[in-house]
MARBA-3410 file (N, C-alpha, C, O; in Angstrom, 1 decimal):
166
43.2,73.6,76.0,44.1,74.7,76.7,45.3,74.3,77.5,45.2,73.5,78.5 ~ 46.4,74.9,76.9,47.1,74.4,77.5,47.9,75.3,78.3,48.2,76.4,77.8 ~ 48.2,75.0,79.3,48.8,75.7,80.9,50.3,76.2,80.5,50.9,75.2,80.1 ~ 51.0,77.2,80.6,52.3,77.4,80.1,52.9,77.5,81.5,53.9,76.8,81.9 ~ 52.2,78.3,82.3,52.8,78.3,84.0,52.1,77.4,84.6,50.9,77.7,84.6
52.4,76.2,85.2,51.6,75.8,86.0,52.0,76.1,87.6,53.2,76.4,88.0 ~ 51.2,76.0,88.3,51.3,76.6,90.0,51.4,78.2,89.9,50.9,78.9,89.1 ~ 52.1,78.4,90.9,52.6,79.7,90.7,53.4,80.5,90.0,54.3,80.0,89.3 ~ 53.1,82.1,90.0,53.6,83.0,89.0,54.9,82.6,89.3,55.3,82.4,90.5 ~ 55.9,82.4,88.0,57.4,82.5,87.9,58.1,82.8,86.6,57.8,82.4,85.4
59.2,83.7,87.4,60.3,84.2,86.8,60.7,83.3,85.5,60.3,82.2,85.8 ~ 61.0,83.4,84.7,62.4,82.8,83.5,63.5,83.0,84.2,63.6,84.1,84.8 ~ 64.3,82.3,84.4,65.7,82.5,85.0,66.5,83.4,84.5,67.5,83.8,85.2 ~ 66.2,84.0,83.4,66.8,84.8,82.9,66.5,86.4,83.1,67.2,87.4,83.0 ~ 65.0,86.3,83.5,64.2,87.5,84.4,65.1,87.7,85.8,65.5,88.8,86.1
65.2,86.4,86.7,65.8,86.6,87.7,67.4,87.1,87.5,67.9,88.2,88.0 ~ 67.8,86.6,86.9,69.4,87.0,86.7,69.6,88.4,86.0,70.7,88.8,86.3 ~ 69.0,89.0,85.3,68.9,90.4,85.0,68.5,91.4,86.3,69.1,92.4,86.6 ~ 67.4,90.9,87.0,67.3,91.6,88.1,68.9,91.8,89.3,69.3,92.7,90.0 ~ 69.2,90.6,89.2,70.3,90.0,89.9,71.7,91.0,89.6,72.2,91.9,90.3
72.0,90.5,88.4,73.0,91.5,87.7,72.7,92.8,87.8,73.7,93.3,88.3 ~ 71.4,93.8,87.4,71.1,94.7,87.4,71.4,95.4,89.6,72.0,96.4,89.9 ~ 70.8,94.7,90.3,71.1,94.9,91.6,72.9,94.9,91.8,73.6,95.8,92.2 ~ 73.3,93.9,91.5,74.8,93.7,91.2,75.9,94.8,91.2,77.0,95.0,91.8 ~ 75.4,95.4,90.2,76.0,96.5,89.1,75.9,97.7,90.2,76.8,98.5,90.5
74.3,97.8,90.8,73.8,98.8,91.4,74.8,99.4,92.9,74.9,100.5,93.3 ~ 75.5,98.3,93.3,76.2,98.4,94.3,77.7,98.1,94.1,78.4,97.8,95.1 ~ 78.2,98.2,93.0,79.8,98.0,93.2,80.5,99.7,92.8,81.5,99.9,92.2 ~ 79.7,100.4,93.3,80.2,101.7,93.0,81.1,102.2,91.9,80.4,102.7,91.0 ~ 82.9,102.3,91.8,83.1,102.8,90.9,84.0,101.4,89.9,84.5,101.6,88.8
83.9,100.3,90.5,84.3,99.4,89.8,83.6,98.6,89.1,82.3,98.5,89.2 ~ 84.4,97.8,87.9,83.4,97.4,86.9,84.0,95.9,86.3,85.0,95.6,85.6 ~ 82.7,95.2,87.1,83.2,93.7,87.3,82.8,93.2,86.1,81.8,93.6,85.7 ~ 83.7,91.8,84.9,83.6,91.1,83.9,82.3,90.8,84.1,81.8,91.1,85.2 ~ 81.5,90.2,83.0,80.8,89.4,82.9,81.0,87.9,83.4,80.2,87.1,83.8
82.2,87.6,83.2,83.0,86.6,84.1,82.3,86.4,85.3,81.4,85.7,85.6 ~ 83.0,87.5,86.1,83.1,88.0,87.4,81.9,87.8,87.9,81.6,87.3,89.0 ~ 80.9,88.4,87.1,79.2,88.3,87.9,78.6,86.7,87.9,77.9,86.2,88.7 ~ 79.4,86.2,86.6,78.7,84.6,86.7,79.2,84.1,87.7,78.5,83.4,88.5 ~ 80.3,84.2,87.9,80.8,83.2,89.1,80.1,83.6,90.4,79.5,82.7,91.1
80.1,85.1,90.8,79.5,85.7,91.8,77.8,85.1,92.1,77.4,84.7,93.2 ~ 77.1,85.0,90.9,75.7,84.6,90.9,75.6,82.9,90.7,74.6,82.3,90.9 ~ 76.9,82.3,90.3,77.0,81.0,90.5,76.0,80.5,89.6,75.1,79.7,89.9 ~ 76.3,81.0,88.4,75.5,81.0,87.0,76.8,80.8,85.8,77.9,81.3,85.7 ~ 75.9,79.7,84.7,77.3,79.8,83.7,77.1,80.9,83.2,76.1,81.5,83.2
78.4,81.4,82.4,78.7,82.3,81.8,78.3,82.5,80.4,78.3,83.6,79.9 ~ 77.8,81.4,79.8,77.2,81.8,78.2,75.5,82.3,79.0,74.8,83.0,78.3 ~ 75.2,82.1,79.9,73.8,82.2,80.2,73.8,84.0,80.7,73.0,84.9,80.6 ~ 75.1,83.8,81.4,75.5,85.5,82.2,75.4,86.6,80.7,74.7,87.6,80.5 ~ 76.5,85.8,79.8,76.5,86.6,78.6,75.7,87.0,78.0,75.8,88.2,77.8
74.3,86.4,77.6,73.2,86.2,77.1,72.0,87.3,77.8,71.0,87.7,77.2 ~ 72.3,87.6,79.0,71.6,88.3,79.7,72.3,89.7,79.8,71.7,90.7,79.6 ~ 73.5,89.7,79.9,74.2,91.2,79.7,73.9,91.6,78.6,73.4,92.7,78.5 ~ 74.1,90.9,77.3,73.6,91.3,76.2,72.3,91.8,75.9,72.1,92.3,74.8 ~ 71.4,91.6,76.9,70.0,91.9,76.5,70.0,93.3,77.2,69.3,94.2,76.7
70.6,93.4,78.5,70.7,94.6,79.5,71.3,95.7,78.7,70.9,96.8,78.8 ~ 72.5,95.4,77.8,73.0,96.5,77.0,72.1,97.1,75.9,72.0,98.3,75.6 ~ 71.4,96.2,75.3,70.7,96.5,74.2,69.1,97.2,75.2,68.3,98.0,74.7 ~ 69.1,96.9,76.1,67.9,97.7,76.5,68.3,99.2,76.9,67.5,100.1,76.9 ~ 69.9,99.4,77.1,70.2,100.7,77.7,70.2,101.3,78.7,70.1,102.5,78.9
70.5,100.0,79.7,70.5,100.2,81.4,72.2,99.6,81.6,72.8,100.2,82.5 ~ 73.0,98.8,80.9,74.3,98.6,80.9,75.2,98.9,80.1,75.0,98.7,78.9 ~ 76.0,99.2,80.5,77.3,99.6,79.3,78.1,98.5,79.6,78.1,98.2,80.8 ~ 78.8,97.5,78.4,79.7,96.8,78.8,81.1,97.1,77.6,81.1,97.4,76.4 ~ 82.1,96.9,78.5,83.3,97.6,77.8,84.4,96.4,77.9,84.7,96.0,79.1
85.0,95.8,76.5,85.8,94.5,76.2,87.4,95.2,76.4,87.7,96.3,76.1 ~ 88.3,94.1,77.1,89.5,94.3,77.2,90.0,94.9,78.1,89.2,95.3,79.0 ~ 91.4,95.3,78.2,91.9,95.5,79.5,91.3,96.7,80.1,91.0,97.6,79.2 ~ 91.0,96.9,81.7,90.1,98.0,82.0,88.6,97.9,81.7,87.9,98.7,82.2 ~ 88.0,96.9,81.0,87.3,96.9,80.8,85.7,96.2,81.7,85.8,96.0,82.9
84.8,96.0,81.4,83.6,95.3,82.6,82.5,95.9,82.3,82.4,96.5,81.3 ~ 81.4,95.9,83.2,80.3,96.1,83.4,80.1,97.3,84.0,80.7,97.8,85.0 ~ 79.0,98.0,83.4,78.6,99.4,84.6,77.4,99.7,84.3,77.1,99.9,83.1 ~ 76.4,100.0,85.4,75.1,100.6,85.4,74.8,101.9,84.5,75.6,102.7,84.8 ~ 74.2,102.1,83.9,74.1,103.7,83.1,72.9,104.1,84.2,72.3,103.2,84.8
72.6,105.6,84.4,71.8,106.1,84.8,70.6,105.5,84.7,69.9,105.1,85.8 ~ 70.1,105.1,83.2,68.7,104.3,83.2,68.6,103.3,83.6,67.5,103.0,84.1 ~ 69.7,102.4,83.7,69.5,100.9,84.6,68.9,101.1,86.4,68.1,100.4,87.1 ~ 70.0,102.4,86.8,69.4,102.4,88.4,68.0,102.6,88.6,67.3,102.1,89.4 ~ 67.5,103.9,87.3,66.2,104.5,87.8,65.2,103.3,86.8,64.2,103.9,86.3
65.2,101.8,86.4,64.6,102.0,85.6,63.2,101.1,86.6,63.4,100.9,87.8 ~ 62.3,100.8,86.0,61.5,100.7,87.0,61.8,98.8,86.4,62.2,98.3,85.3 ~ 61.4,98.1,87.6,61.6,96.8,87.9,60.2,95.9,87.2,60.3,94.7,87.1 ~ 59.3,96.6,87.0,58.4,95.8,86.2,58.6,96.1,84.9,58.3,95.2,84.2 ~ 59.0,97.3,84.4,59.6,97.2,82.9,60.7,96.0,82.7,60.6,95.2,81.7
61.7,96.0,83.8,62.5,95.2,83.2,62.0,93.6,83.0,62.1,92.8,82.1 ~ 61.4,93.5,84.0,60.3,92.0,84.2,59.8,91.6,82.5,60.0,90.6,81.8 ~ 59.0,92.9,82.2,58.3,92.8,81.0,59.0,92.9,79.6,58.4,92.8,78.5 ~ 60.1,93.0,79.8,61.4,93.0,78.8,61.7,91.6,78.8,61.8,90.9,77.8 ~ 61.8,91.3,79.7,62.4,89.7,79.7,61.6,88.8,79.5,61.9,87.9,78.8
60.1,88.9,80.2,59.5,87.9,80.5,58.5,87.7,79.0,57.9,86.7,78.7 ~ 58.3,88.9,78.3,57.8,89.0,76.9,56.1,89.1,77.5,55.5,88.8,78.5 ~ 55.5,89.8,76.3,54.1,89.6,76.4,53.1,88.9,76.4,51.9,89.2,76.6 ~ 53.6,87.8,76.2,52.7,86.4,76.1,51.9,86.1,77.1,52.2,86.7,78.1 ~ 50.6,85.2,77.3,49.6,84.9,77.8,50.1,84.0,78.8,51.0,83.1,78.7
49.4,84.3,79.9,50.1,82.7,81.2,49.3,81.4,80.1,49.7,80.2,80.0 ~ 48.5,81.7,79.7,47.6,80.2,78.7,48.1,80.4,77.4,48.6,81.5,77.0 ~ 48.1,79.4,76.9,48.1,79.1,75.4,47.1,78.5,74.6,47.1,77.3,74.4 ~ 46.2,79.2,74.3,44.8,78.5,73.9,44.8,78.1,72.6,44.0,77.3,72.1 ~ 45.8,78.7,71.9,46.1,78.3,70.1,47.0,77.0,69.7,47.3,77.0,68.5
47.5,75.9,70.6,48.1,75.3,70.3,47.6,74.3,69.3,46.9,74.9,68.5 ~ 47.9,72.7,69.2,48.2,71.7,67.9,46.6,71.7,68.3,45.9,72.0,67.4 ~ 46.1,71.4,69.3,44.4,71.3,69.2,44.0,72.5,69.9,44.3,72.8,71.1 ~ 43.5,73.3,69.0,43.0,74.4,69.2,41.9,74.3,70.9,41.6,73.1,71.2 ~ 41.6,75.3,71.7,40.7,74.7,72.9,39.4,75.0,72.3,39.2,75.8,71.4
38.4,74.2,72.9,37.2,74.5,72.1,36.3,75.8,73.1,35.2,76.2,72.8 ~ 36.9,76.2,74.0,36.4,77.1,75.0,37.0,78.5,74.4,36.8,79.4,75.1 ~ 37.5,78.6,73.4,38.0,79.6,72.7,37.4,80.8,72.6,38.0,81.8,72.8 ~ 36.1,80.9,72.2,35.4,81.9,71.7,34.7,82.4,73.0,34.2,83.5,73.0 ~ 34.6,81.4,74.4,33.8,81.8,75.3,34.2,81.9,76.8,33.5,82.0,77.7
36.0,82.0,76.9,36.2,81.2,77.9,36.5,82.6,78.5,36.8,83.5,77.8 ~ 36.3,82.6,79.6,36.6,83.7,80.6,38.1,84.1,81.1,38.7,85.2,81.1 ~ 38.8,82.5,81.7,40.2,82.3,82.0,41.0,82.9,81.5,41.9,83.4,82.2 ~ 41.1,82.9,79.8,42.5,83.8,79.5,42.6,85.2,80.3,43.5,85.7,80.8 ~ 41.2,85.6,80.0,41.3,87.0,80.4,41.7,87.3,81.5,42.4,88.3,81.6
41.1,86.5,82.6,41.3,86.7,84.2,43.1,86.8,84.5,43.8,87.6,85.0 ~ 43.3,85.3,83.7,44.5,85.4,84.0,45.3,86.1,83.3,46.5,86.0,83.8 ~ 45.3,86.7,82.3,46.0,88.1,81.9,46.1,89.2,82.7,47.1,89.9,82.9 ~ 44.8,89.4,83.2,44.6,90.9,84.2,45.3,90.3,85.4,46.0,91.2,85.9 ~ 45.4,89.3,86.1,46.2,88.4,86.9,47.8,88.9,86.7,48.4,89.5,87.6
48.3,88.5,85.5,49.6,89.1,85.1,50.0,90.6,84.8,51.2,91.1,84.9 ~ 49.0,91.3,84.4,49.1,92.7,84.3,49.5,92.9,86.0,50.6,93.3,86.4 ~ 48.4,92.5,86.8,48.2,93.1,88.2,49.8,93.1,88.9,50.4,94.0,89.6 ~ 50.4,91.4,88.2,51.6,91.5,89.1,52.9,92.3,88.6,53.9,92.5,89.2 ~ 52.6,92.8,87.0,53.8,93.3,86.5,53.5,94.9,87.0,54.4,95.6,87.3
52.3,95.3,87.2,52.0,96.8,87.6,52.4,97.2,89.3,52.6,98.4,89.8 ~ 52.4,95.6,90.1,52.9,95.7,91.5,54.7,96.1,91.4,55.3,96.4,92.4 ~ 55.3,95.9,90.1,56.3,96.1,90.1,56.8,97.2,89.8,58.0,97.5,90.1 ~ 55.9,98.1,89.0,56.2,99.4,88.3,56.7,100.2,88.8,57.5,100.9,88.2 ~ 56.4,100.4,90.2,56.8,101.6,91.1,58.4,101.5,91.3,59.2,102.5,91.2
58.6,100.4,91.7,59.7,99.9,92.2,61.0,99.9,91.4,61.0,99.3,90.3 ~ 62.2,100.6,91.8,63.4,101.0,90.0,64.7,99.7,91.1,64.7,99.3,92.2 ~ 65.3,99.6,90.4,66.8,99.0,90.5,67.5,99.7,91.7,68.2,99.0,92.5 ~ 67.5,101.2,92.0,67.7,101.4,93.3,67.5,101.5,94.1,68.2,101.9,95.1 ~ 65.9,101.1,94.1,65.2,100.9,95.4,65.3,99.2,96.0,64.9,98.7,97.1
65.9,98.7,95.0,66.1,97.5,95.2,67.1,96.7,96.3,67.2,95.6,96.8 ~ 67.9,97.9,96.1,69.4,98.2,96.6,69.3,99.0,98.2,70.2,99.0,99.1 ~ 68.6,99.3,98.3,68.5,100.6,99.5,68.6,99.7,100.5,68.0,98.6,100.4 ~ 69.4,100.0,101.8,70.0,99.2,103.2,68.5,98.5,103.5,67.6,99.3,103.1 ~ 68.2,97.7,103.9,69.7,96.7,104.1,70.2,95.5,102.9,71.1,94.7,103.1
69.5,95.6,101.9,69.7,94.8,100.6,71.2,95.2,100.2,72.0,94.3,100.1 ~ 71.6,96.0,100.0,72.4,96.9,99.1,73.8,96.3,100.0,74.4,95.3,99.5 ~ 74.3,96.8,101.4,75.3,96.1,101.9,75.5,94.9,102.1,76.6,94.4,102.4 ~ 74.1,94.0,101.9,74.2,92.7,102.3,74.8,92.2,100.7,75.7,91.4,100.7 ~ 74.2,92.5,99.7,75.0,92.0,98.4,76.2,92.5,98.1,76.8,92.2,97.1
76.8,93.3,98.9,78.4,93.4,98.6,79.0,92.5,100.0,80.2,92.7,100.2 ~ 78.4,91.8,100.8,78.8,90.6,101.5,78.9,89.8,100.6,80.0,89.2,100.6 ~ 78.3,89.6,99.7,78.2,88.1,99.3,78.7,88.1,97.8,78.8,87.1,97.1 ~ 79.1,89.3,97.5,79.6,89.3,95.5,81.2,89.6,96.1,81.7,89.7,97.2 ~ 81.6,89.7,94.7,83.2,90.2,95.0,83.5,91.6,95.1,84.6,92.1,95.3
82.3,92.3,94.8,82.7,93.5,94.9,83.1,94.3,96.1,82.7,93.9,97.2 ~ 83.9,95.5,95.8,84.5,96.2,97.1,83.4,96.7,98.0,82.3,97.1,97.7 ~ 84.0,96.6,99.2,83.4,97.4,100.1,82.7,99.0,99.8,83.2,99.6,98.9 ~ 81.5,99.5,100.4,81.5,101.0,100.1,81.7,101.1,101.7,81.8,100.2,102.6 ~ 81.9,102.5,101.9,82.0,103.0,103.2,80.9,102.8,103.8,79.9,102.2,103.4
81.0,103.3,105.4,80.3,103.3,106.3,78.7,104.1,106.2,77.6,103.9,106.5 ~ 79.5,105.5,105.6,78.8,106.2,105.4,77.7,106.0,104.1,76.5,106.0,104.2 ~ 78.3,105.9,103.1,77.5,105.0,101.9,76.8,103.8,102.0,76.3,103.4,101.0 ~ 76.6,103.0,103.2,75.7,102.2,103.4,74.8,102.8,103.6,74.0,103.0,102.7 ~ 74.8,103.3,104.8,73.8,104.2,105.5,72.6,105.0,104.4,71.3,105.0,104.5
73.6,105.6,103.3,72.5,106.0,102.6,72.6,105.5,100.9,73.0,106.0,99.9 ~ 72.2,104.2,101.2,72.9,103.5,100.1,73.8,103.7,98.8,74.3,104.9,98.5 ~ 74.2,102.6,98.0,75.2,103.1,97.0,75.5,104.1,96.5,74.6,105.0,96.5 ~ 76.4,104.4,96.1,77.3,105.4,95.3,76.4,105.8,94.1,76.6,105.2,93.1 ~ 75.4,106.8,94.2,75.0,106.9,92.5,75.6,108.0,91.6,74.9,108.8,90.9
77.1,107.9,91.8,77.8,109.0,90.9,78.5,107.7,90.0,79.2,108.0,89.0
END
């Protein structure tokens, strides 16, 4: 049996970045930052951000417009997207352990560990299912995000009620 995730359960960097991009876009109001600006704000390579943005666009969560006046925008589906669904989309449905390596595990036919770890993984995803991207940027997080990004500041009324959803 070859363990894929040693130690605590971890998200792929692309999953973490996808969630942060969605949160960043949820607080930008009417501005449309470019992929390059988002990458700079998050201190990640542009190529990595571009791949994540392309996948988020493919999932129908954001729009990306090229050229002058272009940029990224969160779609309503992105604002209401389940965090669990986004994590599943980026992490995939693979098992926590890989029992089919070059040397098959001798416990494969009678192993209880694989099922237990799969249930734990599903419980992790299920705990994220009720949360939406909008939930993740409610105060105090949304106003804090605005302070650490290049996003324009929202009015005090918007900060109290959460980011602009129009």
